Steps between C-alpha positions, in 0.01 A plus 500: 500500500758602762748600233235711325419684822866560574564628149203736514605625843857558382384691191279724710765555765779580257325675252236722498811651341459282194127454458237710328186566704321256270766235552505576872125457517528168318776388735301611804196320369708189439635512854158566652357207308794272563540557873142420602499207259825370648365542851178320423600236243493148635617174345225241503580175314732693271235760408541871580188647663486881487282695740358811332254635752444807714828472691705460182326802352568702813869407492536599134332834556713585804824395328430725204401792724811458717744497209343781297701822469195723534187496714272231363230260608474166321201268469580157360246254367467193719506277194448508124206728427409517868486838666305505827237727340284533189630837392853646516371798701361263765852377573642853502242612756696312769832675437614760753466846353262387225123551497243409238170643382205306366362793302636763267324799652193566717287214365573273795642150482416247231637211701848463351822689565574713194777753574815513713629788711843541659633730772146617569468676165246467219524202263595734212835543679578126497638361175420140412716310252504141380847352451631856507282649225179701499154347465205693360152435631154650510193470717141380463327761720409821313631768742827310541537467122452876477747572780783366282707358784859385450476241775467146364166336576595183686170338407679413174794328674414160648742377764565178303745693279734588781833349590577779741419866563769754589382817671761777467447739790804703404591597147822460306615634166443183296130478596236652271388843609136558589482363853547800728391279790652172378492228237342155491660254257302181431737229380391188316690172493745448215489184286866411560470541879283188542661193651348238268488467124119494503287657770122518499264644754125558502236606747124470492310703752149605595426836662187547710377852574281528809349825369429393142421143617682372195769238440731575209795320339867596459759307299870572462774296334875523446730305269876548485739311275872544456761320293744248646790742455307776683537737205138536395180506701140601458245581767125528452231596749125541452230608742123528500332620816131580536344670796156641576496795737219659692545812706230637726513862592340809638578838343448868553487572129434873515577715801387862493393774739152616585438864411554788739122559496403136553153483663643325809758751636674231708588318176592805289845486341561140613649214298233259378507186286272566202542148360567220749559166337485128565756368251543158344806450277520176299784396273621205296878532478710271282878532484677297235822506306847360490873554514758355260877525526785348302863510612798413279874493556650484148845541655639473848520878531167590337146458635187600307152516649164568335185528712137585434201555725128553457239544769138600457234564760138489385315685772131525410324668792179665616455736792146550627446798727160526664482856635267673743427836335495804727590741218137601468473585868806724497456657156123478480284243315606498138786730606258793525700670776236444772685301765295316764550408864556143623189330635699341783767652725840501331837445670813701436861412586731796453391653170356179357141376504535134602132411515203647312165389356255675271156334485272538200295760686808721525450618142139605542295560187798596287662157475565475125842342452527379860651159429622295793732257322760527226646168387808519284651191336845575361554246223851420380441184295826519302751623759845366420869569550817339369877513513765353273866527416772354281849533642843399370803478732861433408813455706853498356808440710741681268808405702596445859463874574200612293142373500217651297125452539229617263123526516253579224124478524144617454221505757139607472187498709143615465179549691151536364145507624150605412369673810126568481266598777144364473289709736140459617283694744256329733288537816357834396419725796543223761764684699867424552772535759806345653692461821871430541616219729825538701666291226396753235232282341196676357185344641245591234141588578287478185142380568394262224841529338556128472272493194558672165202710393465623142355840579618711212853560617639349182852373437796732517839428356853628523837365395755451230776282369854539633817341365869553556811379321843501658814391317875530521798405285826481691863406458798506730864393519680441830859412563747425774874547488726349764776716640832409656394657828397348828307811605310542170501150349269588209293769336166463333354718229206505266256689282126457449249649257123463508205635305174489691148592389177513697164583346147523636183490292162591649177472300172646623184290506193578291173319576262402224127566482293308755783453748328696778170309509496304827194295398732288286662351814342154537395364837751220451785757514395628843628328811668585828852507634445175687493403864803572712658686209695720738583252773339589830518875443178703487375656179150610593307512828226288347567134593578285199539799267701443184539766231346424163743430218480518121683196362846535351403306190213734423718807547759350264230441237375859544853634446547285189165612357507875561854623571744617234842657549619714212566849638838584647510656847794717400534669837590165656718346229877531473813372331846523656831412335791468738863442397764419761875467471718390789866431565681393815832410649545314828808391691485185712684553828702273728698735726563222752421136563199605709364786291359494147250690293464722195488863402357628176330765294208465261403774256150501350338726243122484459313670217120514487257597225153535653177534300206572730210729584542767766228767554637826365823330391660377182471148352872408512770530765868410490725444797849364559684419822858415590567297813835422659456211743799421724502196729719347769450159663729363771489162670711415807555178692487658846541167681435134438159483324437870570467713186471878496384700200498862392341641184477848356334570165284726291202346326232618262153401386311650210140616550224257403382554144150582625645771723662664197193479276133405492216563743281270709168684522180421693216673317232446766701660780686741266838412650804303399874462483687702242856491366804721467736471201755720679572243773867426570640163609495410868857497635602343829823533698514182707715384789487156665674326792443141604645220710433129434584228750492145363505354848427139403453290185184616319467794740513878482449797728530840330430868547505771235452875492417706193430859406410674175483861392248528218515762229194510273280261698143504367230690688166637379386855446133595477334712234172555315541429128262492201437162333239364263239296691466187287199379700305814408564547131849647531395826664788684665485487880731585787673196655661477843841365396799364689815541290843352576786736574861458608597593852749398768486227761700289738487149634669324789454159649636171620440130450565202725507137387532160662511155340600168651474128451450435870493129579335179395380636169340811654592848388380856539533837333395855577574846373389853573535820299450855621473769231432867564439684173421870484433753228716799592394732219175682575236546227249776552234302310598156632429301814848585638456876503624647826147525642345332800396142433745457209615151400866486400557124498641356179265308272544126540685507832386271779672603821505143635508167319595157624501130417505203732520137397591150598570176320543131570672253272545124534601237244160483333305791643543876518282784621534878488284772653546873465328827579579830322376837622536865401361811667286771340641677197396773259375359169452800276317825440186590306315828485739652754439232764732223616391137518642253752520122532444383856738266678462140382666161513480156346543153650623223268589135550645219287529125558698254286516122517767319299387154398829415328773678308260562210164582660403774744153597622437865588238687700515878537269772625525874447331785682377272776408793723294665220549855630290804431688727260390857554564800275404838640515861390706740714269480801466141628123547516479559123518138391575444132480122519518193722575166333527128570654256251454173687746215545659287230607139550728319254545124483699304248778264404846563354680239299872522418735273308 
């Protein structure tokens, strides 16, 4: 063991001049594994006992970070198949400078981290790779399928796959382009890296959701075998994880303004919620799949690797929205234009009506159409997404000076869902109103609204079928040539080609005869939300009130009986073909014993062929872009265990496919989010400084500063455009549309980090990130427009985010607790208005008890604080939604041989 450590140390010391980055990474990994193992191995009766817990993981991560030539963060699995979280994004949420989102747009959280953001920029500017190659994915939620995001959905990536995660905060020429903010590379274990000839590991776990009140199983297993001569190995992993989710919410579904001639002058021209909802989201989510990898060394200088991956998420879900209807009061009963006054005094905060009630007498004799309740059940019984790839890697050490690496593969992903709204009217002419609590919760006031009344309102329906397909074929060759120079010990070079295609299909719904007759709804299909469905938060001033609810099973049967999908919604569909070609050269630097790094240049050509609908435009658009991406990374040993870093680079990210094509339209409100096929890539000029002090074993204190100048950052213009209204027979109507445009921006910030194994098995960690992002280009029709009250913050940027945690580890027991928090950030734009996610944080804990070297018992809890997640529209009084997902507790056993 000592000789191995010495050899590894000597190789690293002498020769970053003689190692490829891949070989260096392997050597660094070997050292980081060997040193903690050497420090912790003990001889007991001739048997070597290896400690592979939290402290060992911390040491490996810090070793790899310290020795890296560029600015990286490293998360290492504590043990085989054992990340400290259920989802890769959960682990990344604790990294300084990294934030996560649990939703794709303004739909609020669905209880699981889904996308990763770096440097305070949108997730579309963070590239995620797996073992250095791209991974296609889709989504299961209709608007997110339509948005055509490039960011990988982490719901498809269980943490059990991970050996380690490398977060590249600064770029370099040999990294794939696409991460203007940074790159996350998820690295699996390799079959020939395992210590033993045969290794098996399995875990069986139960997850209990306090909101859904359901206990669900999860099973994962790993088998690795390698030959005695360590020349062939095969690794297999499978996973099957089921989880029931329930999200309670309160929503301002439709904000509008009262008319200038409103009968109550004090309320004229004010913002009012026309539909205020009590929302119950229910989902059965099942993630299953596997990973298979074979590694072969047919000769001492050749290594071949073939890997395949498949992950599917079945995500059947129903969202019931029970809404107090004040449309009739503002627009007149039956929308006849005769607005009425409230029957009780209303309250106004700023320009927003925060409390109002219209009794049944408010409508007088002309009350036809004066419904008090609209209940909408959005049924998505076949929602599903998947991701898969097949990848071949080869490495050939041609001679002592030249090494070549090759990669060839295919990846694809899809998302699909039927999304149908089953809508009933009830409580005719009983009156309706709402009041907003300080937390932004709509307290509904609907007399008699806890019972469904068949009073001739009928059944309404809206919806369609959405599916996307994303695929890429890629190939690349990389090489390294060693030079007889101490200052430039080697150069790296490579080329890459990829053909990518993204398509979206949208089919309109047609309802068959008899679908609208509400007398067909049996009494057995009518229930209520249930007691305490929203915790201790109020829903209605009437004690014990619970909204009525049409059962999910009945709605599913209604959809199956009456709904067909055979007409294309051509104004929302698109197909995009994207070809990219890249080449790079990079010199590894060693100007002195204390200074090392790299300097390089990457050239990328992108060509797009876009088929899409644009009002007044043509059906096909072609674009091509050339990007020259220079990079410089320097690392300096400033003193013993004090490392300084400097990075300068230019990055780029391509617009999301849904920003280039397609439209997400809301027919009821006549608004939506459009597209722009003329969008250019987002380019970023980035500069970073940092200092890292490894002041003790398993300890770090660091500070970093970063700044970015953004060219082409996405903002939203505002226009009125004509679209066919699918909900009303395809008649052309004017829609209030937000369309993406390129503009300029800037970002500056800093991050601080602390980690330490303190004493007696106790340790602590903390980090803080400050990010100040600003749109500098003004848009006359946008929200950053040079006028009073403008909002010029960048989308996705939280000004403050932090993580604090502590752990304890003894021979047989370990515990970890952590809290992650991010401040308010801008989510997106619809109909010319910005939407924001309020500040929020999550408290998680894990406990492990090791019975013996083969058996470990685990207990974990996520989201222990169960925060309110609030989405609001521009003005904080215009609440779009408030949500609670509940807590989840996991208990299980892991067995390893």
